[in-house]
C-alpha positions, 0 to 999 in steps of 0.5 A, spaced: 744 865 794 745 858 793 741 858 786 741 859 779 738 864 776 732 862 771 735 863 764 741 864 766 744 862 760 743 869 757 746 872 763 751 878 760 754 879 767 756 875 772 758 880 777 752 884 776 748 879 777 750 877 783 750 884 785 744 885 784 741 879 787 744 881 793 742 888 793 734 885 793 736 879 798 739 885 803 733 888 802 727 884 803 731 881 811 732 874 805 740 876 807 741 877 814 747 881 813 748 881 821 749 874 821 757 875 817 762 878 820 765 879 814 759 884 812 756 887 819 761 892 818 760 900 821 765 902 816 760 898 810 754 899 808 751 892 803 746 896 800 749 903 798 755 897 796 751 893 791 745 900 789 750 901 783 748 895 779 740 895 780 737 896 775 730 894 776 727 899 782 720 897 784 716 901 789 711 898 793 709 896 801 715 892 803 720 895 804 724 893 810 731 894 808 730 901 806 731 904 812 739 903 810 738 908 805 734 913 806 735 912 814 728 914 813 721 909 814 717 910 806 710 909 809 708 915 810 708 921 807 710 926 811 716 932 808 721 927 811 720 921 808 719 925 802 726 928 801 728 921 804 725 918 797 728 924 794 734 921 796 733 913 795 730 916 787 737 920 787 741 915 788 739 909 785 737 912 778 740 918 777 746 916 779 745 909 779 742 904 774 735 903 775 733 903 767 725 901 770 721 904 776 715 899 777 710 902 781 703 897 783 698 897 788 696 904 790 689 905 791 689 912 793 695 915 791 699 922 794 698 926 788 704 930 790 708 923 792 706 920 785 709 927 781 715 927 785 718 919 783 714 921 776 719 926 776 726 924 779 725 918 774 725 923 768 731 925 771 728 931 773 731 934 780 732 942 782 737 941 786 734 947 790 730 942 793 727 940 800 734 936 799 739 940 799 741 945 804 743 952 802 742 950 795 747 944 794 746 939 791 748 931 793 755 929 795 756 926 788 753 931 784 758 935 788 763 931 785 762 932 778 761 939 779 767 940 782 771 935 775 767 940 770 768 947 774 776 943 773 776 941 766 772 947 765 778 951 768 783 947 765 780 949 758 780 957 760 787 957 762 790 953 756 787 958 753 789 964 755 796 961 755 795 960 749 793 967 748 798 970 752 803 966 748 801 970 742 800 976 744 808 976 747 811 971 743 818 975 744 816 975 751 816 967 751 822 965 748 825 969 753 822 964 758 826 958 761 822 951 761 820 951 768 816 958 767 814 956 761 810 950 763 808 954 769 802 955 767 799 948 765 802 945 771 798 949 775 792 948 772 793 941 772 795 941 778 789 944 780 788 945 788 791 939 793 786 936 798 789 932 803 790 924 801 784 920 803 785 915 808 782 908 806 782 905 815 779 899 813 786 894 810 790 898 816 792 894 822 793 899 827 787 905 823 782 908 828 774 910 826 772 916 822 769 920 829 762 921 825 762 930 826 769 930 822 771 930 816 777 927 811 775 931 804 777 939 803 772 943 806 772 942 814 768 939 818 760 937 817 757 936 823 751 931 822 744 930 826 739 925 828 736 926 821 743 925 817 743 917 818 746 914 811 751 921 812 753 918 819 754 911 816 762 912 813 763 910 807 769 907 805 774 911 801 780 909 795 784 912 792 785 915 785 791 910 783 788 903 783 792 897 785 792 890 783 789 886 788 791 880 791 786 874 794 791 872 799 793 879 802 786 880 802 784 874 807 790 876 812 788 882 812 781 880 814 784 875 819 788 880 822 781 884 823 775 882 823 771 887 824 772 891 818 772 889 810 776 890 805 775 893 798 768 894 797 768 893 791 771 886 790 766 882 795 764 879 788 771 877 787 771 876 795 766 870 795 768 866 788 775 867 790 777 868 782 783 868 781 787 873 777 793 871 776 791 867 770 785 872 768 789 878 769 787 880 763 780 880 763 779 881 769 783 886 771 779 891 765 772 889 767 775 890 775 778 897 773 771 899 770 767 898 774 772 900 779 772 907 776 764 907 777 764 905 784 769 910 787 765 916 783 759 912 787 762 912 794 767 917 794 763 923 795 764 928 800 761 927 806 758 920 805 751 924 803 746 929 802 744 933 807 737 931 809 735 938 809 732 943 814 726 948 814 730 953 810 730 949 804 723 948 805 722 955 803 726 956 798 725 950 794 718 948 796 714 942 796 716 935 793 713 933 787 712 940 785 718 943 781 718 947 776 721 944 770 724 950 767 728 950 774 730 943 773 737 939 773 736 934 768 739 928 770 739 920 767 733 918 766 729 910 765 728 906 760 722 904 762 716 906 767 710 901 770 704 904 772 699 898 775 694 899 779 696 906 781 689 912 779 691 918 775 688 924 775 687 929 770 692 934 773 697 927 775 696 925 767 698 933 764 704 932 769 706 925 766 704 928 759 709 934 760 714 929 762 713 924 755 714 930 751 721 931 753 722 923 756 728 921 750 730 915 754 724 913 754 723 906 750 717 902 755 711 905 758 706 901 761 700 903 764 694 898 767 688 900 770 689 907 772 683 909 771 684 914 764 679 914 761 678 921 757 685 922 759 689 917 755 689 922 750 694 926 754 697 922 755 698 920 747 699 927 747 705 928 750 707 921 747 706 924 739 711 930 742 716 925 744 716 922 738 717 928 735 724 929 737 730 926 734 732 923 739 726 920 741 727 911 742 719 910 745 718 903 742 712 899 747 706 902 749 702 897 753 695 900 755 690 896 759 685 898 764 677 895 766 673 901 762 673 903 755 674 910 754 672 909 747 673 903 741 679 899 742 679 899 735 679 907 734 685 907 740 689 904 736 688 908 730 690 914 734 695 911 738 700 909 731 697 915 728 701 919 733 706 914 734 708 910 727 714 910 730 712 903 735 714 897 735 708 894 739 702 896 742 698 892 746 691 895 748 686 892 753 680 893 756 676 888 761 669 891 760 666 897 756 664 904 759 659 903 765 654 907 763 653 906 754 650 913 754 656 917 757 660 913 751 662 918 747 661 918 739 667 916 735 671 921 734 673 923 727 680 925 727 681 918 731 677 913 725 677 916 719 685 920 719 689 917 715 694 912 719 702 913 716 706 906 714 708 904 722 715 900 724 709 896 728 711 888 729 706 886 734 700 889 735 695 885 742 688 888 742 683 885 746 677 888 746 671 889 751 666 884 747 665 888 742 665 886 735 671 885 731 670 889 724 674 888 720 673 894 716 677 899 722 682 893 723 684 894 715 688 900 714 692 899 720 694 893 719 696 896 711 700 901 714 704 895 718 708 891 713 712 889 718 708 886 723 709 880 726 705 878 731 698 878 731 694 877 738 686 878 737 682 877 745 674 877 746 671 880 740 665 878 737 664 875 729 658 879 727 657 876 721 660 870 719 664 873 713 668 877 718 673 872 719 675 871 712 675 877 710 681 879 716 685 873 713 683 876 706 687 882 709 693 878 713 695 874 706 695 881 702 698 886 708 703 882 712 707 879 709 712 878 715 706 875 720 709 869 724 705 869 729 696 869 730 693 868 736 686 867 737 683 868 745 676 867 747 673 868 740 668 864 738 671 860 732 665 854 733 662 855 726 669 858 723 672 851 720 673 853 714 677 859 716 681 854 722 683 850 717 685 855 712 690 859 718 693 852 719 696 851 711 698 858 711 705 858 709 708 864 714 705 862 719 710 859 725 705 859 730 698 859 731 694 859 737 687 859 739 685 859 746 680 858 749 676 858 742 671 852 743 673 849 736 670 843 737 664 844 741 659 843 734 664 839 729 664 832 728 671 827 727 672 829 720 674 836 721 679 833 727 682 829 721 682 835 717 686 839 722 691 833 723 692 831 714 692 840 714 698 840 719 702 834 716 702 838 710 705 844 713 712 844 714 712 851 717 709 851 723 712 851 728 707 852 734 700 850 734 697 851 742 689 849 743 689 850 749 681 850 753 678 846 747 675 840 750 680 836 746 678 829 752 682 823 751 680 822 744 681 827 740 689 827 745 690 820 742 688 823 735 693 828 735 699 823 735 697 822 727 700 829 726 708 825 727 706 819 723 711 816 718 708 820 712 708 826 715 712 833 713 710 837 720 716 840 723 711 842 729 716 842 736 711 845 741 704 842 742 699 846 747 694 842 750 692 844 757 685 845 759 682 840 755 680 835 761 686 830 759 685 824 764 691 819 766 688 814 761 688 818 755 694 821 756 698 814 757 694 811 750 697 818 747 703 816 749 703 810 747 702 810 740 707 817 740 712 811 741 710 806 735 711 812 730 718 815 733 720 807 732 716 808 725 720 814 723 728 811 726 728 815 732 727 822 729 721 827 731 721 834 731 717 833 737 720 837 743 715 840 748 708 838 751 704 843 755 699 841 760 697 845 765 691 844 768 687 837 766 685 832 770 691 828 772 690 827 778 684 822 777 691 816 776 696 819 780 699 812 778 698 812 772 699 819 769 707 818 773 708 813 768 705 817 762 709 823 764 715 818 765 715 815 758 713 822 755 720 826 759 724 819 754 722 822 749 721 830 748 720 836 755 713 836 758 710 842 762 705 841 767 702 842 774 699 840 781 692 842 778 686 839 783 681 837 777 675 837 783 675 845 781 673 843 774 666 839 776 661 843 771 667 842 766 667 835 765 658 834 766 659 838 759 663 834 756 660 828 757 
């Protein structure tokens, strides 16, 4: 916990960040709770307390600490484990703050269990299922239902009092003030319940027996399957008292076996002086205290884990009828990585997607969708027609493509014109070329409506880039800001020129353009035209074989073009076999007569040796002196170059470079690149 997290400047709430990190470290065994007497207390559950602040839930095969949350083991798929998983998801998603659910590496998924996770992530849960004994929901749900019932009863009583007053005004005039207020008093007070005691900070407090409850409703004996319910949770009264750090410490010293006020875990660690910051801190603490109170004051403890009678009424988990299910809070991001999705699962997911209005991001990676992608798009199409739809990001990647990439892009944008980000990625064409479906007229010929698309990423499975198919997409995407084309082949030399023409005419807001693994060795003219574009701020030519058959004249033209372009901020040239002499030449981009505003240069994987890097550094230092110490250049990326061949020279070059800009590199073993070295000798 004694580390500063990356990107800490973007953290808006350190309390939430601390408790979320605390939950993760306890869950994975990084932080040993038993070693700290302040946390090792049977009156206090660190996981339950901090789980309210968890925003991302990743389900994988290593959840050692989940026993405390679920009172069961999660690795098997039998009914008791399933009920425990339901409890975990219900707590973290429906009554917590989890906004992203990710599932990864499930080669042979249990269909019922998978559908259960998807259903609960979408916010559906039937209160009479295997978790709820005698048809009753969990303790937190009971608290909410009780509050709603009291509110409804109060409103009904108010209406009754108003009606009675309107119908018998004369009698009301005869009532005394006490009698006139009796109706409202009885409504507002509601049923009285015995006060909830907080034994934590009382020196003479005794343990609350597991089989008894101080909540109105009598005792609730615990069985072995209700370990979580047996775990006493500190509860507090409704009235919020301003805490004092000193008093809390004295309380801890008096009773080392009890932890005072679990909501103060963050403040206890950092000992915030509230006396000097009572305004903002007290407001934040009150808000979080109310939220946490709803979390920890459920009665009695946690939902029942069920018995045989519950199974008969609720049916197997994962096969819940959405018509009979309650709608709870749902997540905004769903990610499924390397989990095969059958037709049945895809149909269920499509059904869930059609009304999943909170969903903003859907990431499907290596799920073997094939033709089932149409089923997913059908559900998303229905969702897009919902007035409260917030869906904006769709990323689909798989091993084999069921249809041409551009056809899938057209289908998707036709169904989802409100998308902001669309990423389509395939590794290979379909295994059996004969089984590949014919082009669908509904996709390839349908007119694409004007879209809100800002980011478009396409990874082709070595398919030809037919600009004629990309043209309607670009024409409909006036807001496009970022375009990435990966692993496409150019069927004829004119295709790239046509693409650039379309980009200039149809995408005036384009700022970032990326080509990866696209052979541009014979397209030097088009490369120079791109580098001249005044609208582009970031250009990437990654593993595009730029200098495979070029001359030094082409390199000089690139340098002069970049020197004249004042709008280009980032130039990325990884994997283009620059070598030492071309890297040294690139330093002239920052010469005294240059108007370039280039801030970032990426020359990773370019066969650069330490002596070449040192020569580049010296040349750059000379240009800085000529410009009076002014240089817009801020970052140089050097991943996977041959800097280990002469460690002393490399260290000197890096030391001098870091005095001018930020250098990002790695310790790479260049012996693995011998074949590449031979090819450029």
